[in-house]
C-alpha positions in Angstrom: 43.4 -72.9 23.1 41.0 -70.1 24.0 38.7 -70.5 27.0 35.5 -70.4 25.0 36.6 -73.0 22.3 34.9 -76.4 22.2 36.3 -78.8 24.7 36.7 -76.2 27.4 33.2 -76.2 28.6 33.6 -79.3 30.8 34.6 -79.7 34.4 37.9 -78.3 35.3 37.9 -75.6 32.5 39.2 -72.2 33.3 37.8 -68.7 32.6 39.9 -66.0 30.9 41.3 -64.9 34.3 42.6 -68.4 35.1 39.9 -69.4 37.6 38.0 -72.6 37.7 34.3 -72.6 36.9 33.6 -74.2 40.2 32.8 -70.7 41.7 32.5 -67.0 40.9 35.8 -65.3 40.1 37.5 -62.9 42.4 37.0 -59.5 40.7 40.0 -57.8 42.3 42.2 -60.7 41.3 40.8 -60.8 37.8 41.4 -57.0 37.3 45.0 -57.4 38.6 45.7 -60.2 36.3 44.2 -58.2 33.4 46.5 -55.3 34.1 49.5 -57.7 34.3 48.6 -59.1 30.9 48.2 -55.7 29.3 51.7 -54.8 30.7 53.0 -58.0 29.2 51.6 -57.1 25.8 53.2 -53.7 25.9 56.6 -55.2 27.0 56.2 -55.5 30.8 55.7 -59.2 31.4 54.2 -60.9 34.4 56.0 -61.9 37.6 55.0 -65.6 37.3 56.3 -66.0 33.7 54.4 -66.3 30.5 53.8 -69.0 27.9 52.2 -69.3 24.5 48.7 -69.7 26.0 49.2 -66.5 28.1 50.3 -64.4 25.0 47.3 -65.6 23.0 44.9 -64.6 25.8 46.5 -61.2 26.1 46.2 -60.4 22.4 42.5 -61.4 22.5 41.7 -59.1 25.4 43.4 -56.1 23.6 41.3 -56.8 20.5 38.1 -56.6 22.6 39.3 -53.4 24.2 40.2 -51.9 20.9 36.9 -52.9 19.3 35.0 -51.2 22.2 37.0 -48.1 21.8 36.3 -48.0 18.1 32.6 -48.5 18.7 32.5 -45.6 21.2 34.5 -43.4 18.8 32.2 -44.2 15.9 29.1 -43.5 18.0 30.4 -40.2 19.2 30.6 -39.0 15.6 26.8 -39.0 15.0 25.0 -35.6 15.1 21.6 -34.3 14.3 20.9 -31.1 12.2 17.5 -29.5 12.8 15.2 -28.3 10.0 16.1 -24.7 10.6 19.8 -25.3 10.8 22.8 -26.0 8.6 26.2 -27.5 9.7 29.6 -26.6 8.4 32.1 -29.5 8.7 35.9 -28.7 9.0 38.3 -31.6 8.4 41.6 -31.0 10.1 40.7 -27.3 10.3 39.9 -27.0 6.6 36.4 -26.5 5.1 35.0 -29.9 4.0 31.2 -29.7 3.4 28.0 -28.0 4.5 25.2 -30.4 5.7 21.5 -29.7 5.8 18.8 -31.1 8.0 19.0 -34.7 9.0 21.3 -37.3 10.8 25.0 -37.1 9.9 28.3 -38.7 10.9 31.8 -37.3 11.1 35.0 -38.9 12.3 35.6 -37.7 15.9 38.7 -35.7 16.6 39.3 -35.3 12.8 36.2 -33.3 11.8 34.7 -30.5 13.7 31.0 -29.4 13.2 29.6 -25.9 13.6 25.8 -25.6 13.5 23.8 -22.4 13.1 20.1 -21.5 12.6 19.9 -20.0 9.1 16.1 -19.2 9.1 15.9 -17.1 12.2 15.5 -13.4 11.5 18.0 -11.5 13.6 18.1 -7.8 14.4 20.5 -5.1 15.3 19.9 -1.4 16.2 22.0 1.6 15.4 21.9 5.3 16.3 24.1 8.2 15.3 24.4 11.9 14.8 24.8 12.7 11.1 25.4 15.6 8.8 22.9 16.1 6.0 23.6 17.5 2.5 22.4 21.0 3.6 24.9 20.9 6.5 22.3 20.2 9.3 22.8 17.7 12.0 20.1 15.0 12.7 19.8 12.1 15.1 18.9 8.9 13.2 17.9 5.5 14.8 17.3 2.5 12.7 17.0 -1.3 13.0 18.3 -3.9 10.5 16.7 -7.3 10.2 18.9 -10.0 8.6 19.4 -13.7 8.1 22.3 -16.0 7.2 22.2 -17.0 3.6 25.7 -18.6 3.3 26.9 -20.3 6.5 30.4 -21.1 5.1 31.1 -17.4 4.5 29.5 -16.5 7.8 31.8 -18.8 9.8 35.0 -18.8 7.7 35.3 -15.8 5.4 35.3 -13.1 8.1 36.2 -13.0 11.7 33.1 -11.4 13.2 30.3 -10.9 10.7 28.0 -9.1 13.2 30.6 -6.5 14.0 31.2 -6.0 10.3 27.4 -5.6 9.9 27.4 -2.8 12.5 30.2 -1.0 10.7 28.6 -1.5 7.3 25.3 -0.2 8.6 26.8 3.0 9.9 28.7 3.5 6.6 25.7 3.0 4.4 23.5 5.2 6.7 26.0 8.1 6.7 26.4 7.9 2.9 22.6 8.1 2.3 21.8 10.7 4.9 24.8 12.8 3.8 23.3 13.0 0.3 19.8 13.9 1.5 18.3 17.2 2.7 17.2 17.5 6.3 13.6 17.9 5.4 13.6 14.6 3.6 15.2 12.9 6.5 12.8 14.3 9.1 9.5 14.1 7.1 8.4 12.3 4.0 11.7 10.9 2.8 12.3 8.4 5.6 10.9 5.4 3.7 13.0 6.2 0.6 16.1 6.6 2.8 15.4 3.2 4.4 15.2 1.6 0.9 18.5 3.2 -0.2 20.3 2.2 3.0 19.1 -1.4 2.6 20.4 -1.6 -1.0 23.8 0.0 -0.1 24.2 -2.2 3.0 23.6 -5.4 1.0 26.3 -4.3 -1.4 28.8 -3.8 1.4 27.9 -7.2 3.0 28.3 -9.0 -0.3 31.6 -7.3 -0.9 32.9 -8.3 2.6 31.6 -11.9 2.0 29.8 -12.0 5.3 27.2 -14.5 4.2 24.3 -12.2 5.5 21.2 -11.2 3.7 19.4 -8.0 4.8 15.7 -8.6 5.1 14.5 -5.1 6.0 15.8 -1.7 7.2 13.4 0.3 9.4 14.1 4.0 10.2 12.7 4.1 13.7 13.2 7.7 14.6 14.7 10.9 13.0 14.8 14.2 14.9 16.9 17.3 15.0 19.3 18.1 17.9 17.6 19.2 21.1 18.9 22.8 20.8 16.8 23.4 17.7 14.0 20.9 18.1 11.4 23.5 19.1 12.0 25.5 15.9 11.7 22.3 13.7 8.5 21.4 15.5 7.0 24.8 14.5 8.1 24.1 10.9 6.4 20.7 10.9 3.2 22.2 12.3 3.3 24.9 9.6 3.6 22.3 6.9 0.7 20.3 8.4 -1.4 23.5 8.4 -0.5 24.0 4.8 -1.6 20.5 3.9 -4.8 20.9 5.8 -5.6 24.3 4.2 -4.8 22.9 0.7 -7.1 19.9 1.4 -9.9 22.3 2.5 -9.4 24.4 -0.6 -9.5 21.3 -2.8 -12.8 20.2 -1.1 -14.3 23.7 -1.6 -13.2 23.7 -5.3 -14.7 20.3 -5.8 -18.0 21.6 -4.5 -18.1 24.9 -6.2 -16.7 24.1 -9.6 -19.4 21.5 -10.5 -22.1 23.9 -9.5 -20.6 26.7 -11.6 -20.3 24.4 -14.5 -23.9 23.3 -14.1 -25.1 26.9 -14.0 -23.0 27.8 -17.0 -24.4 24.9 -18.9 -28.0 25.9 -17.9 -27.4 29.4 -19.1 -26.1 28.1 -22.4 -29.1 25.9 -22.8 -31.4 28.8 -22.0 -29.6 31.0 -24.5 -29.9 28.4 -27.2 -33.6 28.0 -26.4 -34.1 31.7 -26.5 -32.2 31.9 -29.8 -34.3 29.2 -31.3 -37.5 30.8 -30.1 -36.7 34.2 -31.4 -35.6 32.9 -34.7 -38.7 30.8 -35.0 -40.9 33.8 -34.1 -39.1 36.0 -36.6 -39.4 33.4 -39.3 -43.1 33.0 -38.5 -43.7 36.8 -38.5 -41.9 37.1 -41.8 -44.0 34.3 -43.3 -47.2 35.9 -41.9 -46.2 39.3 -43.4 -45.6 37.8 -46.8 -49.0 36.2 -46.7 -50.6 39.5 -45.5 -48.8 41.3 -48.3 -50.3 38.9 -50.8 -53.8 39.5 -49.4 -53.2 43.3 -49.2 -52.4 43.4 -52.9 -55.7 41.7 -53.6 -57.9 43.8 -51.3 -56.1 46.7 -49.6 -59.1 48.3 -47.9 -60.4 45.1 -46.4 -56.9 44.1 -45.3 -56.4 47.4 -43.6 -59.6 47.2 -41.7 -59.0 43.6 -40.6 -55.5 44.5 -39.3 -57.0 47.5 -37.5 -59.7 45.4 -35.8 -57.3 42.6 -34.9 -54.9 45.1 -33.3 -57.7 46.8 -31.3 -58.9 43.4 -30.2 -55.5 42.3 -29.0 -55.0 45.6 -27.1 -58.4 45.4 -25.4 -57.9 41.7 -24.4 -54.9 42.9 -22.3 -56.6 45.9 -20.7 -59.4 46.1 -18.1 -60.3 49.7 -19.0 -60.9 51.3 -22.4 -61.0 55.0 -23.3 -62.7 55.8 -26.7 -62.4 59.2 -28.4 -65.7 60.1 -30.1 -65.5 62.0 -33.4 -67.1 65.4 -33.4 -67.2 65.7 -29.6 -65.1 66.6 -26.7 -66.1 63.6 -24.5 -64.3 60.4 -24.0 -66.1 57.1 -23.8 -65.0 55.1 -20.7 -65.7 51.4 -20.7 -64.8 49.7 -17.4 -64.5 46.2 -18.8 -63.5 44.6 -15.4 -66.6 45.9 -13.7 -68.8 44.8 -16.6 -67.3 41.3 -16.3 -67.9 41.2 -12.5 -71.5 42.3 -13.0 -72.3 40.0 -15.8 -72.4 37.0 -13.5 -71.6 34.6 -16.4 -69.9 31.3 -15.7 -67.5 31.6 -18.6 -63.9 32.5 -18.0 -62.6 36.1 -17.9 -60.8 35.8 -21.2 -64.0 34.7 -23.0 -66.0 37.5 -21.4 -63.5 40.1 -22.3 -63.4 38.8 -25.9 -67.2 39.1 -26.1 -67.1 42.6 -24.8 -64.4 43.5 -27.2 -66.5 42.3 -30.1 -69.4 44.5 -28.9 -67.1 47.5 -28.6 -65.7 46.9 -32.0 -69.2 46.7 -33.5 -70.2 49.8 -31.7 -67.1 51.6 -33.0 -68.0 50.5 -36.5 -71.5 51.8 -36.2 -70.4 55.1 -34.8 -67.9 55.5 -37.6 -70.6 54.8 -40.2 -73.0 57.3 -38.6 -70.3 60.0 -38.5 -69.5 59.4 -42.1 -73.2 59.9 -43.1 -73.4 63.1 -41.1 -70.4 64.5 -42.8 -71.9 63.5 -46.2 -75.3 65.2 -45.3 -73.7 68.5 -44.4 
């Protein structure tokens, strides 16, 4: 009967180590007896002999021990995977499963767990001397930023993925730089070269099954060898001067061309206006001539005199001095119209005064002409 069964709780009952309950057990003695019982279970036997009750108590102690060992073993298989991590589980050395974030369990000593951060952006740098397509040597430095996109391939498909990444980076860079001109590598083509290197590098990594994903390739520095660096610096400065001169020329052209176009448009508008004015004047003069011709046919003498007087009036309005030839004499009649206007003291405008004076002169000329005609008739 086991020590903790009913009926063994009274006076004189013994504990599992064979001691009475009258006092605390001796720990050294109890541990010694426990070792003897374990030896008996595994074939050793105890010095004092063993009975049926002793064998039962030995089997119960081993069960407790085995249960404790199993509990410890099961508890040791628990593991936590963080949010940024993944875990690859190998069962007896062979790939079993890939676990994400959370609490997981694996049988201890049967499964092995390898955890890695798959969201962290990692970086490597690489520098090398390279030959361009036009057979020039350049020094190129770049950095590669990458992440793990397949943890199984990263851990199992290749021995050292980061070393393979270094080799693939150099191979892709040499291929791209070797198919580019030196001017492109040193100046404006650096960004394009970085894009081409990234695409080719990703192809290599996928072919090698490294489980890596290239996030970005940055060309940090490109320069010619030190022996010819001064000459290339002069070339770069000359190109910068060319760009600056071209920009200045474009700015000057943007300023001058609109002004020239505006001036040309103004001249075209003025020419069109002059054309319309001349055509309109010509048409008006033609129409006036036709009307005068009609009147002339009706009264030629009157029309001639009218045209004569209108012409004389128009000429005198634009002149401040008038010289008149008198028939039958050698003297010229001088009329200082400007002085006459100044001495008149009238408040009217100069054009009105000149017009009045012109009318007087015309009347005087008519009178003189009539008198001369009478004198010739009397002779």
